[in-house]
C-alpha positions, 0 to 999 in steps of 0.5 A: 293319512291319519288326521289324528297324527301330529307327526303325519301332519308335520310331515305333510307340511313338508310335502311328505306322506307316510308311505306304505311299508316297504316289503322286506327283500329278504327273510326279515320283518320291517320293524319289531317292537320289544317292550317300549322300544320299536326297532326298524330294519335297515330301510332303503330310499324306495319311492314307489318301489324304485330306488331313485339312484344307485352307486357310491357316494363321492365326488366325480363322474359316475358317483352319487353326489353328497347333496343327493345322497343326503336327500335319499337318506331322508327318504330312508328315514321316512320309510323307517317311519313307515315301518314303525307305524306298521307296528305302533299304528299311531305315530304319536305313540313315539316318545323318542327317536332313540338311535339312528344308524346310517350306512353310506356306500362310499367312494374310498375318498369320501369322508362325508358320511355324517352330512349324508346321514343328516338328511335322515336326522333332520327329517326325523327332527322335523317330524318328531320335534324335540322327540326326534333328537337321537344318538347316532352313527354314520358309517361308510361301507363298501356296498349296500343291498341293491347298490343303493347309496344309503340305508337307515335304521332307527330305534324308537321308544313308544308309550303303551 
């Protein structure tokens, strides 16, 4: 952990460390900078190379409960932070989390996508403080890569 990063110190207080960036599973890069914006690719909730859960989010047998999916969305955000760090080096260069897009693999009857993606939004707010306030979309989809329940991408602005 970089001891000079206030963002990483706040994450450590929450019991998190910024992981190594997750290697892409297809033909793309984890994040890219264009001007003062950094765009992450969609990040899955990998922990040490494994997905903690798979399947659709919803209520009932064989489904991922919304509260668990919310925690997974936080892990997606942590991996998105790692992707941003891989491009900018020092997370304290982030001046604003501009946009969050969250995808929830949803059972057809599930309509709680915003609550699930709050897991990502809340972690970003805790990590970046006021700069973590962002615009957001929470989208229900039929299926996601590797049967993950959630995927999150972020766009941040950075100072030179």
